[in-house]
C-alpha positions in Angstrom: 100.3 214.1 1.3 103.2 211.8 0.0 101.0 209.0 -0.3 98.2 211.1 -2.0 100.5 212.4 -4.5 101.6 208.6 -5.4 98.1 207.5 -5.7 97.4 210.2 -8.1 100.7 209.4 -10.2 99.5 205.7 -10.0 96.1 206.6 -11.3 97.5 208.6 -14.2 100.1 205.6 -15.2 97.2 203.3 -15.3 95.8 205.0 -18.3 98.9 204.7 -20.1 98.1 201.1 -21.7 94.7 202.6 -22.8 95.7 205.6 -24.7 95.8 204.2 -28.1 92.5 202.5 -27.6 89.6 203.1 -30.3 87.6 206.3 -29.7 84.1 206.3 -28.0 81.5 207.9 -29.7 81.6 211.2 -27.4 85.1 211.3 -27.9 85.1 211.2 -31.7 81.9 213.5 -32.0 83.2 216.1 -29.9 86.7 216.1 -31.6 84.6 216.4 -35.1 82.5 219.3 -33.4 85.6 221.1 -32.4 87.6 220.6 -35.5 84.7 222.3 -37.6 83.9 224.8 -35.1 83.1 228.0 -36.4 81.2 231.2 -36.0 78.9 230.8 -39.2 75.8 228.4 -39.1 72.7 228.2 -37.4 73.9 226.4 -34.4 76.4 227.1 -31.4 79.4 225.8 -32.9 78.7 226.5 -36.5 77.1 224.0 -38.9 77.1 221.1 -36.3 75.1 220.7 -33.2 76.0 219.3 -29.9 74.0 219.7 -26.7 77.1 220.5 -24.5 78.3 223.9 -23.1 81.2 225.7 -24.7 83.9 225.0 -22.0 83.6 221.2 -23.1 83.9 221.8 -26.8 86.8 224.4 -25.8 88.8 221.6 -24.0 88.3 219.5 -27.1 89.4 222.0 -29.7 92.6 222.5 -27.7 93.3 218.7 -28.0 92.2 218.6 -31.4 95.0 221.4 -32.3 97.5 219.5 -29.9 97.1 216.3 -32.2 93.6 214.8 -32.0 92.8 211.8 -29.9 96.3 210.9 -28.3 96.6 214.4 -27.1 93.2 214.1 -25.7 93.8 210.9 -23.9 97.2 212.7 -22.4 95.0 215.3 -21.3 92.5 212.8 -19.6 95.5 211.4 -18.0 96.4 214.6 -16.3 92.7 215.4 -15.4 92.3 211.9 -13.5 95.7 212.5 -11.6 94.6 216.0 -10.6 91.1 214.7 -9.5 92.8 212.0 -7.5 95.2 214.5 -5.9 92.3 217.2 -5.1 89.8 214.3 -3.9 93.0 213.7 -1.2 93.2 217.2 -0.2 89.7 217.4 0.3 89.7 214.1 2.5 92.7 215.6 4.6 90.7 218.7 5.3 87.8 216.6 6.9 89.7 213.4 8.1 93.4 214.2 8.1 95.9 211.9 6.8 93.6 208.7 6.9 90.6 210.8 5.4 93.2 212.1 2.6 94.3 208.4 1.9 90.9 207.0 1.8 89.4 209.8 -0.3 92.0 209.5 -2.8 92.1 205.8 -3.0 88.2 206.4 -3.5 88.9 208.5 -6.5 91.6 206.5 -7.9 89.8 203.3 -8.1 86.6 204.7 -9.5 88.9 206.5 -12.3 90.4 203.3 -13.1 87.6 201.0 -13.4 86.8 200.5 -17.3 83.2 199.4 -16.0 82.5 202.9 -15.4 83.8 204.0 -18.6 86.5 205.7 -16.8 89.2 205.6 -19.7 87.1 207.7 -22.1 87.7 211.5 -21.9 84.0 212.8 -21.3 82.2 215.7 -20.0 82.4 213.9 -16.3 85.9 213.6 -16.1 86.7 217.2 -17.5 84.5 218.8 -15.0 85.7 216.6 -12.0 88.6 218.7 -11.0 86.4 222.1 -11.2 84.1 220.4 -8.7 86.6 219.2 -6.5 88.7 222.2 -6.6 85.5 224.0 -5.2 85.2 221.6 -2.3 88.8 221.8 -1.5 88.6 225.6 -1.3 85.2 225.4 0.3 86.7 223.4 3.2 89.7 225.7 3.7 87.2 229.0 3.2 85.4 228.1 6.2 88.2 228.9 8.6 89.3 231.8 6.9 87.9 235.6 7.4 86.7 237.3 4.4 84.6 236.6 1.3 87.3 236.1 -1.1 87.9 232.2 -0.9 84.3 231.8 -1.3 84.5 234.1 -4.3 87.1 231.9 -6.1 85.6 228.7 -4.9 82.2 229.8 -6.5 84.1 230.5 -9.7 85.5 227.0 -9.8 81.9 225.3 -9.1 80.7 227.9 -11.9 82.8 226.4 -14.4 81.6 222.8 -13.9 78.1 223.5 -15.6 79.5 225.0 -18.4 81.5 221.6 -19.0 78.3 219.7 -18.5 74.7 221.1 -17.3 74.1 219.0 -14.5 77.4 219.5 -12.8 75.9 222.0 -10.1 77.2 219.7 -7.1 80.0 222.0 -6.3 77.7 225.1 -5.9 75.2 223.0 -3.9 78.2 222.0 -1.6 79.5 225.6 -1.2 75.7 227.1 -0.4 75.0 224.3 2.1 78.3 224.5 3.9 78.1 228.3 4.3 74.3 228.1 5.5 75.1 225.2 7.8 78.3 227.0 9.5 76.1 230.2 9.8 73.3 228.6 11.5 75.7 226.9 14.2 77.0 230.4 15.5 75.0 233.1 17.0 74.6 236.0 14.7 76.4 234.0 12.2 73.8 234.5 9.6 75.4 237.6 8.3 78.5 235.8 7.6 76.6 232.9 6.1 74.8 235.6 3.7 78.1 237.4 2.7 79.9 233.9 2.2 76.7 232.6 0.0 76.8 236.1 -2.0 80.5 235.6 -2.7 80.3 231.9 -4.0 77.0 233.3 -6.0 79.1 236.1 -7.5 82.2 234.1 -8.0 79.8 231.5 -9.8 78.3 234.3 -12.1 81.5 235.3 -13.7 82.1 232.4 -16.0 78.6 232.1 -16.8 78.9 235.9 -17.9 81.9 235.4 -19.8 80.0 232.6 -21.6 77.1 234.9 -22.3 79.1 237.7 -23.5 81.0 235.4 -26.1 77.8 234.1 -27.3 76.4 237.5 -27.6 79.0 238.6 -29.8 79.6 235.6 -31.6 77.0 232.9 -32.7 74.0 234.4 -30.4 72.2 234.2 -27.3 69.5 232.1 -28.8 72.0 229.1 -30.1 73.5 229.0 -26.7 70.1 228.7 -25.1 69.1 226.0 -27.2 72.1 224.0 -26.6 72.3 223.9 -23.1 68.7 224.3 -21.8 66.0 223.8 -24.5 67.3 220.8 -26.0 67.7 219.2 -22.7 64.0 219.8 -22.0 63.0 218.5 -25.4 65.1 215.5 -24.9 63.9 214.6 -21.7 60.4 214.7 -23.3 61.3 212.5 -26.0 63.0 209.9 -23.8 59.9 210.1 -21.4 57.4 209.5 -24.3 59.4 206.6 -26.2 59.6 203.2 -24.4 63.3 201.9 -25.2 64.5 198.6 -24.2 68.1 199.9 -24.6 67.2 202.3 -21.8 65.8 199.5 -19.6 68.8 197.5 -20.4 71.2 200.7 -19.5 69.2 201.2 -16.1 69.7 197.4 -15.0 73.3 197.5 -16.3 73.8 200.8 -14.5 73.0 199.3 -11.3 74.9 196.2 -11.6 78.1 198.3 -12.7 77.7 200.4 -9.5 77.8 197.4 -7.2 80.4 195.6 -8.8 82.6 198.5 -9.3 82.5 199.2 -5.5 80.7 202.6 -5.6 77.7 201.4 -3.7 79.4 199.4 -1.6 81.7 202.2 -0.6 78.7 204.7 -0.1 76.7 202.2 1.9 79.9 201.9 4.3 80.6 205.3 4.4 77.2 206.1 5.4 76.7 203.0 8.0 80.1 204.2 9.7 78.5 207.9 9.7 74.8 206.9 11.3 75.7 208.0 14.6 77.4 211.3 13.3 75.5 214.7 14.3 73.0 215.6 11.7 74.1 219.3 12.4 77.8 218.7 10.9 78.3 221.6 8.4 80.4 219.3 6.4 78.0 216.3 6.3 75.1 218.3 5.4 77.1 219.6 2.5 78.6 216.4 1.4 75.2 214.7 1.5 74.1 217.8 -0.9 76.8 217.3 -2.8 76.0 213.6 -3.5 72.3 214.0 -3.7 73.0 216.5 -6.4 75.2 214.1 -8.1 72.5 211.2 -8.0 70.1 213.4 -9.6 72.4 214.3 -11.9 72.8 210.4 -13.0 69.1 209.5 -13.0 67.9 213.0 -14.5 70.0 212.3 -17.6 67.6 209.7 -19.0 70.0 207.7 -21.0 71.5 206.0 -18.0 75.2 205.7 -19.5 77.8 203.9 -17.3 80.1 207.0 -17.3 77.4 209.1 -15.5 78.5 207.5 -12.5 82.0 209.1 -12.5 80.0 212.2 -11.6 79.3 210.8 -8.1 83.3 210.6 -7.2 83.3 214.0 -5.1 80.3 213.1 -3.0 81.5 209.4 -2.5 85.1 210.4 -1.6 84.0 213.1 0.6 81.7 210.7 2.8 84.3 208.0 2.8 86.7 210.6 4.1 84.3 211.7 6.8 83.9 208.0 7.7 87.6 207.4 8.6 87.2 209.7 11.6 85.4 207.2 14.0 87.2 204.3 15.5 87.2 200.9 13.6 88.7 200.9 10.2 88.7 197.4 9.1 85.0 197.3 7.2 86.0 200.2 5.2 89.4 199.3 4.5 88.0 195.9 3.3 85.3 197.5 0.8 88.2 199.8 -0.6 90.4 196.6 -1.0 87.3 194.8 -2.8 86.9 197.9 -5.1 90.6 198.0 -6.1 90.5 194.1 -6.9 87.5 195.3 -9.3 89.2 198.0 -10.9 92.2 195.8 -11.5 90.3 192.9 -12.9 88.1 195.1 -15.1 91.1 196.8 -16.3 93.2 193.6 -17.2 90.5 192.0 -18.8 89.7 195.0 -21.3 93.5 195.4 -21.7 93.7 191.7 -22.8 90.6 191.8 -24.9 92.0 194.8 -26.7 95.3 193.4 -27.4 93.7 190.3 -28.8 91.5 192.6 -31.0 92.7 195.8 -31.5 89.8 197.2 -33.4 86.0 196.8 -32.9 83.5 196.6 -36.1 83.0 200.4 -35.9 86.9 201.2 -35.9 87.5 198.5 -38.7 84.8 200.3 -40.5 86.1 203.6 -40.3 89.6 202.3 -41.2 88.4 201.0 -44.3 86.6 204.3 -45.2 89.8 206.3 -44.6 91.4 204.1 -47.2 88.8 204.5 -49.6 87.7 208.1 -49.4 89.5 210.9 -51.0 90.5 214.3 -49.6 87.2 216.5 -49.0 84.9 213.6 -49.0 81.8 214.0 -46.6 79.9 211.5 -44.8 77.0 210.3 -43.0 76.5 207.6 -40.3 72.8 206.5 -39.8 71.9 207.0 -36.8 75.1 208.3 -34.6 78.4 206.9 -33.8 80.3 209.8 -34.9 83.7 208.6 -34.1 83.3 206.8 -37.5 83.5 210.0 -39.3 86.3 211.2 -37.0 88.4 208.0 -37.5 87.8 208.2 -41.2 88.5 211.5 -41.6 85.1 212.5 -43.3 83.6 215.9 -43.1 80.0 215.3 -41.5 77.3 216.4 -44.1 74.2 216.2 -41.5 74.3 218.7 -38.4 73.2 215.9 -35.9 76.1 213.4 -35.3 74.5 211.5 -32.3 70.8 209.7 -32.4 69.4 211.9 -29.7 69.7 215.1 -31.5 68.2 213.4 -34.4 65.3 212.3 -32.5 64.5 215.5 -31.0 65.3 218.1 -34.0 64.9 216.1 -37.1 61.8 213.7 -35.6 60.6 212.9 -39.2 63.9 212.9 -40.9 62.9 216.2 -43.0 66.5 217.3 -42.7 68.2 214.3 -43.4 65.8 213.8 -46.6 66.8 217.2 -47.4 70.5 216.4 -47.1 70.3 213.3 -49.1 68.3 215.1 -51.9 70.8 217.9 -52.2 73.2 217.8 -55.0 75.8 218.5 -52.4 74.8 215.4 -50.1 77.3 213.3 -48.5 79.8 211.2 -50.5 79.3 208.2 -48.2 76.6 207.0 -46.2 77.1 204.2 -43.6 73.9 202.3 -42.2 74.9 201.2 -38.9 70.9 200.2 -38.3 67.7 201.0 -40.1 66.8 204.5 -40.9 63.5 203.8 -39.5 64.8 203.5 -36.1 62.4 205.0 -33.7 59.9 205.2 -36.4 61.7 208.5 -37.3 60.9 207.8 -41.5 57.4 206.9 -41.0 56.5 208.1 -44.8 59.6 206.3 -46.1 60.6 209.5 -47.6 64.2 209.3 -46.3 64.8 205.6 -47.3 63.2 206.8 -50.6 66.0 209.7 -51.1 68.7 207.0 -50.1 67.8 204.4 -52.9 67.4 207.1 -55.4 70.9 208.9 -54.9 73.0 206.1 -53.4 74.0 202.6 -54.5 75.8 199.8 -52.0 79.3 199.3 -52.8 80.5 197.2 -49.8 79.5 195.4 -46.7 82.1 196.0 -44.0 81.9 193.9 -40.7 78.1 193.9 -41.3 77.4 197.3 -41.9 76.4 198.2 -45.5 78.3 201.2 -47.0 76.6 203.4 -49.8 78.3 205.6 -52.3 76.6 208.7 -54.0 75.5 208.0 -57.7 78.0 209.4 -59.9 81.0 209.4 -57.5 83.8 207.0 -58.3 86.0 205.7 -55.6 88.7 202.8 -55.7 87.6 200.6 -53.0 90.0 198.7 -51.0 89.6 194.9 -50.0 87.1 194.0 -47.3 88.7 194.1 -44.0 88.9 190.9 -41.8 86.1 191.6 -39.0 
């Protein structure tokens, strides 16, 4: 395991140069939600809405209390290292020393490739250690007597969907592993039922804790809306609306999956396992693990590159299994090629960010931070909540991302009322047209914007508006 530890440490260290990079929309938005999380308001987290379970927002709350973005990035460093270590432990359980190194290397390579959005601290990264921990415990529990290891493994797997709803792969792995093991043994079904029951009981524990928290706090209805109802409605909206951006992301996601080495690693592992027994319980459980992960990538509907990080447990386990038959050259070669891809992508990203430390949104946010006064509020049309976080503006509108706006404020009635209100936002940043996706068919939101706001600057090509009657000393336009 010494090599695995070294790989885990190297993975963590490779993230150090990116600790100070500008925040991603999800990082900034979740930090804003966590910072303003209260028990008062119509939504699960108070006055701001996000369609993510409380375990994820709790992690961001801890990071915010510990110092904000830098603390979050340091936590991401630890999560990445822990994920590699756990992947190596899973690989060791199924493929010995070779399996451990191959699985750890697979996780490390994918977690170090910026093409996968790997340097962002997102739900996938936060959820990975829980899924991989469940896989490790499940692999060891199958050789032990009694239900307790399965209970703990189920609890770990049950935390993952409380980070992100589609992270059900750990549960699928444990159930299929228990059932497949039982079917191989005569009268083994009794043990199988006991193991599945223990897994289910373990998974139910964190869910019950969450329900109890919601029942005594924001309520069960806001919890259900955030983690279930919204996702159903969002899927319908995405399916009904033809989006060139979505089509572009699908093609880009497929290209990234290939260039990062994820698809070559997976195909190589499948090719090497083609003659393996289809009744092998670990192989069946690994296939179930990967299948649920792939469904999660496709079922999200938005096809962001970081979705692919969720496939790391399944790919790493299959790669570890593929080290057992003789002949390692092909797999070693693919791993080496994937490592080159990660290093090249990381180097290019680092050089680009050294030459240009801030993007347009970050430059805009820095200008706003200098222009605003303490207590100022803001609205960004539509999305990019990291601008509010970096600028230090309190959100005046509950929907920080574009998808919640499209689903929960489809004709911008809430936004119009916010702009018309005497307590409306001090600042409005137009990163795009207010009528994007035909959200303002009657033009009422634009009329409210015109009536109550005046343009005061154009920063990096983005119009900045200030509320009528509000006076601020504006810094000179930045060099974009």
